[in-house]
matplotlib code that plots the C-alpha trace (Angstrom):
import matplotlib.pyplot as plt

x = [6.3, 8.2, 11.9, 13.9, 16.8, 20.3, 22.5, 24.9, 22.5, 22.2, 18.7, 18.2, 22.0, 21.6, 20.3, 22.7, 20.8, 22.3, 19.9, 16.2, 14.6, 11.0, 9.1, 5.5, 3.3, 3.8, 7.5, 10.2, 11.5, 15.2, 17.9, 19.8, 22.7, 22.2, 25.4, 24.8, 24.6, 27.4, 26.4, 22.7, 20.7, 17.2, 14.4, 13.0, 9.4, 8.9, 5.7, 6.0, 3.1, 2.1, 3.7, 0.4, -1.4, -2.7, -0.6, -3.4, -4.1, -0.4, -0.2, -3.2, -1.5, 1.6, -0.3, -2.1, 1.1, 2.6, -0.3, -0.4, 3.3, 3.2, 0.7, 2.8, 5.9, 4.0, 3.5, 5.8, 5.4, 8.0, 6.4, 6.3, 9.3, 9.8, 9.2, 12.0, 11.7, 9.7, 10.3, 9.6, 12.0, 10.5, 7.4, 8.4, 7.6, 9.7, 8.9, 12.1, 11.8, 14.0, 15.5, 14.3, 16.9, 15.9, 13.8, 10.2, 7.6, 6.9, 10.6, 10.4, 7.2, 8.6, 11.7, 9.4, 7.4, 10.6, 11.5, 7.9, 7.2, 5.0, 6.0, 5.6, 2.1, 3.2, 5.8, 3.2, 0.8, 3.6, 4.1, 0.3, 0.3, 2.9, 1.1, -2.2, -0.4, 0.8, -2.6, -4.5, -2.1, -2.8, -6.5, -6.7, -5.2, -7.5, -8.5, -7.9, -5.2, -5.6, -2.7, -4.6, -1.8, -1.1, 0.6, 3.6, 6.0, 5.2, 6.0, 9.7, 11.3, 14.3, 17.3, 16.1, 12.8, 10.7, 8.1, 7.8, 4.8, 6.5, 5.5, 3.0, 2.2, -1.5, -2.2, -5.5, -7.0, -10.6, -12.1, -14.7, -17.5, -16.7, -15.0, -11.7, -8.7, -5.8, -2.3, -0.4, -2.5, -3.0, -5.5, -3.6, -2.7, -5.5, -4.9, -5.3, -7.8, -11.4, -14.3, -15.0, -11.5, -11.8, -13.5, -10.3, -11.2, -14.9, -15.3, -15.8, -12.9, -12.5, -10.6, -12.3, -10.6, -7.3, -8.6, -9.5, -6.0, -4.5, -6.6, -5.6, -1.9, -2.2, -3.9, -1.0, 1.7, 0.2, -0.8, 1.9, -1.2, -2.4, -5.9, -8.5, -9.2, -12.4, -13.9, -13.6, -15.0, -18.0, -18.8, -17.7, -18.1, -16.8, -13.5, -11.8, -10.3, -10.4, -6.8, -6.8, -7.5, -4.1, -2.2, -3.7, -1.4, -3.4, -5.6, -9.4, -9.3, -6.8, -8.8, -12.1, -10.4, -8.9, -12.2, -14.0, -11.7, -12.1, -15.8, -16.7, -19.1, -17.4, -20.3, -19.5, -15.8, -14.3, -15.2, -11.8, -8.3, -8.6, -11.6, -9.6, -6.5, -8.7, -10.1, -6.6, -4.8, -7.1, -5.4, -2.2, 0.6, 2.0, 5.5, 6.3, 5.2, 6.8, 4.7, 2.8, 3.6, 0.9, -1.2, -0.7, -3.3, -6.1, -7.3, -10.3, -8.0, -6.1, -9.3, -11.5, -14.2, -16.9, -15.5, -12.1, -13.5, -15.4, -12.3, -10.3, -13.0, -13.1, -9.3, -9.4, -12.2, -10.1, -7.1, -9.3, -10.8, -7.4, -6.1, -9.1, -8.7, -5.0, -5.6, -8.4, -6.8]
y = [-16.7, -19.1, -19.5, -17.7, -19.4, -18.3, -16.4, -18.7, -21.6, -22.9, -24.0, -26.4, -26.5, -23.1, -20.2, -18.9, -16.9, -13.5, -11.8, -11.3, -8.4, -9.0, -11.1, -12.0, -14.4, -17.3, -16.9, -14.5, -12.9, -13.4, -11.8, -14.7, -15.2, -17.6, -19.5, -21.1, -17.6, -15.6, -12.1, -12.7, -11.7, -13.0, -12.7, -15.9, -15.7, -18.3, -20.0, -22.2, -24.7, -25.5, -28.8, -29.8, -30.0, -33.5, -35.1, -35.0, -31.3, -30.5, -32.3, -30.3, -27.1, -28.1, -29.0, -25.7, -23.8, -25.7, -24.9, -21.2, -20.7, -22.0, -19.3, -16.6, -17.8, -17.2, -13.5, -11.2, -7.5, -4.7, -3.5, -6.9, -8.9, -12.1, -15.4, -17.7, -20.7, -22.4, -25.4, -27.2, -27.9, -30.0, -28.1, -24.8, -23.6, -21.0, -18.6, -17.3, -13.8, -11.1, -9.0, -5.4, -2.7, 0.7, 2.4, 1.6, 4.4, 4.4, 5.2, 8.1, 9.4, 9.3, 11.2, 13.9, 14.1, 14.5, 17.4, 18.8, 18.6, 16.5, 14.2, 16.0, 15.3, 15.0, 12.3, 10.4, 10.4, 9.1, 6.2, 5.6, 5.0, 2.3, 0.7, 0.8, -0.9, -3.8, -4.2, -4.1, -6.8, -9.0, -8.5, -9.4, -12.9, -15.9, -16.3, -12.8, -12.4, -10.0, -8.6, -7.8, -6.0, -2.8, -0.3, 2.1, -0.4, -2.9, -0.5, -0.1, 2.7, 1.3, 3.4, 3.6, 5.1, 2.0, 1.1, -2.5, -4.0, -6.5, -9.2, -11.6, -12.8, -12.2, -12.7, -14.4, -16.0, -15.4, -18.7, -18.8, -19.6, -16.3, -18.0, -16.7, -19.0, -17.8, -18.3, -17.4, -16.8, -13.3, -10.5, -7.3, -4.3, -2.6, 0.9, -0.1, -2.9, -2.5, -3.8, -6.8, -8.1, -8.2, -11.5, -13.2, -16.0, -15.9, -12.4, -11.8, -9.7, -8.8, -6.2, -3.4, -4.5, -3.7, -0.4, 0.6, -0.3, 1.6, 4.7, 4.4, 4.2, 7.3, 9.1, 8.3, 9.2, 12.6, 13.7, 12.0, 11.0, 7.5, 6.9, 6.1, 2.3, 1.2, -0.2, 3.2, 5.0, 2.6, 3.8, 7.4, 8.3, 11.9, 10.7, 10.6, 14.1, 15.1, 15.0, 18.7, 19.8, 18.3, 19.1, 22.0, 21.3, 18.2, 18.8, 18.7, 15.9, 13.8, 14.2, 13.2, 10.1, 9.0, 9.5, 7.6, 4.6, 4.9, 4.4, 1.7, -0.2, -1.8, -0.8, 2.9, 2.6, 2.5, -0.9, -1.7, -0.3, 1.4, 3.4, 4.5, 5.4, 7.5, 9.3, 10.1, 11.1, 10.7, 9.4, 11.4, 9.9, 13.0, 11.7, 8.6, 9.9, 12.8, 15.9, 16.4, 19.6, 22.2, 23.1, 26.6, 29.0, 30.3, 33.8, 32.7, 31.3, 34.6, 36.7, 34.6, 37.0, 38.8, 42.2, 41.2, 40.1, 43.4, 45.4, 43.3, 43.7, 47.4, 47.7, 45.6, 47.9, 51.0, 49.5, 48.7, 52.2, 53.8, 51.7, 52.7, 56.4, 56.3, 54.4, 56.6, 60.0]
z = [21.4, 19.2, 19.9, 17.2, 15.3, 16.3, 13.8, 12.0, 11.6, 8.0, 6.9, 4.0, 3.4, 1.8, 3.9, 6.6, 9.2, 9.8, 12.1, 13.0, 11.1, 12.4, 14.9, 15.5, 17.3, 14.9, 14.1, 12.9, 9.8, 9.2, 7.1, 5.5, 3.2, 0.2, 0.3, -3.1, -4.7, -3.2, -2.2, -2.4, 0.7, 1.3, 3.8, 5.4, 6.7, 9.4, 10.5, 13.6, 14.2, 17.7, 18.9, 20.5, 17.2, 16.2, 13.5, 10.9, 11.6, 11.4, 8.0, 6.8, 7.8, 6.0, 2.8, 2.9, 3.3, 0.3, -1.9, -0.9, -1.1, -4.7, -5.5, -3.9, -5.8, -9.1, -8.3, -10.3, -9.8, -9.4, -6.1, -4.5, -3.2, -5.3, -3.5, -4.6, -2.4, 0.4, 2.6, 5.9, 8.8, 11.6, 12.7, 11.0, 7.5, 5.6, 2.8, 1.1, -0.5, -1.9, 0.9, 0.3, 1.3, 2.4, 5.0, 5.7, 5.5, 9.2, 9.9, 7.4, 9.0, 12.5, 11.3, 9.8, 13.0, 15.1, 12.8, 13.3, 9.6, 7.4, 4.6, 1.2, -0.1, -3.7, -2.6, -0.6, -3.6, -5.8, -3.4, -3.3, -7.0, -6.7, -3.7, -5.7, -8.7, -6.4, -4.8, -8.1, -9.4, -6.3, -6.4, -10.1, -9.5, -9.8, -7.0, -5.8, -3.2, -0.2, 1.8, 5.0, 6.8, 4.8, 7.1, 7.0, 8.4, 5.7, 2.9, 2.2, 0.0, -1.8, -2.6, -6.3, -5.1, -5.6, -3.0, -2.0, -0.2, 2.1, 4.7, 3.2, 6.7, 6.5, 2.8, 2.0, -1.0, -2.0, -3.0, -5.7, -3.2, -1.4, 1.5, 2.6, 3.1, 5.2, 4.0, 7.1, 10.3, 11.6, 12.1, 11.0, 13.0, 14.9, 13.8, 10.1, 10.4, 9.2, 11.4, 9.2, 9.8, 13.6, 13.3, 12.0, 9.7, 10.7, 9.3, 5.6, 4.1, 0.5, -1.6, 0.2, 3.5, 1.9, 0.7, 4.3, 5.5, 2.5, 3.4, 7.1, 6.0, 3.9, 6.7, 9.1, 6.6, 5.7, 9.2, 11.5, 13.5, 14.0, 12.7, 15.3, 15.5, 13.7, 16.9, 18.7, 15.6, 15.6, 19.2, 18.6, 14.9, 15.5, 16.9, 13.5, 12.9, 9.1, 7.9, 6.7, 10.2, 11.2, 8.0, 6.0, 3.1, 2.2, -0.8, -0.6, -3.2, -1.2, 2.0, 0.4, -1.1, 2.3, 4.2, 1.5, 2.0, 5.8, 5.8, 8.3, 6.0, 3.0, 0.7, 1.4, 0.3, -3.1, -4.5, -6.0, -6.0, -9.4, -8.1, -5.1, -7.2, -9.5, -6.5, -5.2, -8.4, -11.4, -14.6, -14.0, -11.9, -10.2, -9.5, -11.6, -15.0, -16.9, -17.1, -20.4, -22.2, -21.7, -24.7, -26.2, -24.7, -27.0, -27.0, -25.0, -22.4, -22.1, -21.9, -19.8, -18.4, -20.5, -19.6, -20.8, -24.1, -24.5, -23.8, -26.3, -28.9, -28.4, -28.7, -32.0, -33.3, -32.6, -34.4, -37.4, -37.5, -37.1, -40.0, -42.3, -41.5, -42.2, -45.5, -46.7, -45.9]

ax = plt.figure().add_subplot(projection="3d")
ax.plot(x, y, z, "-o")
ax.set_aspect("equal")
plt.show()
C-alpha cells in the first residue's frame, strides 16, 4: 500500500493537501485546497509507480499517463467532474479534478436499508438517466472511453440534485484496432464486474462491460441487496434473485432491463448505453423533464368497451327519438 501524503503538504506550489477521501492499491485520493484560487477545493487522484520499475518502463508509464490525462482533461459533461490539471512528483502522478460535494449513492442506499425501506424507484430511474448521459458521452469519444468501475460509491448526488460519476481510476480507451489501453491500473469491484473484465488487461472489455456494471449498480440501489458476483453466477446461474422478488415495487419493465444488462455474455446485453436507457425509461425522462400535458380524451377513450359503446349509442338514439316526438306533437 503506497504511503499517503500528510495533510498540510503543498504539491506543485499550488495544491495544499487537506485530507484523504479515498485510498486504493496504487495511491490515494485527496481533498486539496487550490491556494492560487482562494476558496476552491479540488480532488487529487494519485498513482504511485513501483520504485523497482526499470527506468525505461517508468518513463513509458509516465508518458502514457500524460497522454491519457490530456484526453480526460478534454472531457466536458455536467455529470462528470472536470479534470483541470495533471502533473508528476517523483514517482507519483496526479490528476486534479473538481471536488464533488454531497453523498454517494452507496451511503444513501445504506441509510435506506437501516430504515428498512427502499430508495424510491422513480428517483433511482431519474439518476439512471443522468448516469446514462455521462456514459453515452464517454463511449462516443474517439476513441471511446470506458469507466470500468461503475458502482454506488462512485456516484455522488450533489446538493443541487445532479449525479456525478467520479473516480476515473479505471478508465480505459478503446484503440481503433480493438485493443484496450488502461489509463490507471485496476480491475474494478467484484460485485459489479462482468466476467470479461476479470482478466484485467488481457480480457476484452468494451462498452457492454460498463452496461453490466451499470445494471448491477441499479440492482443494488433498488433492492438494498448486493448482486451476486459474475463468477459465482457462472457456476450457479440460479443464484441471482430477480429484483422484484426482493422489492415488489420495482416495475416489470425496470426488472427486465436490469436483468438484460446483467447477462453474463456481452452479446446478450444491450449493445450500447442508449439501448439500455430506452429499455429502462423509453423516450421519457421520468424525473428530469417536465411532464407533458395529457391530450384531451376522445369519446372512444371514455367508452372503451363494445358494451359501453352500445349503451351510449342506445342512449343517444333515445334522446333523438324523444326530440322528434316532442317536435312533431
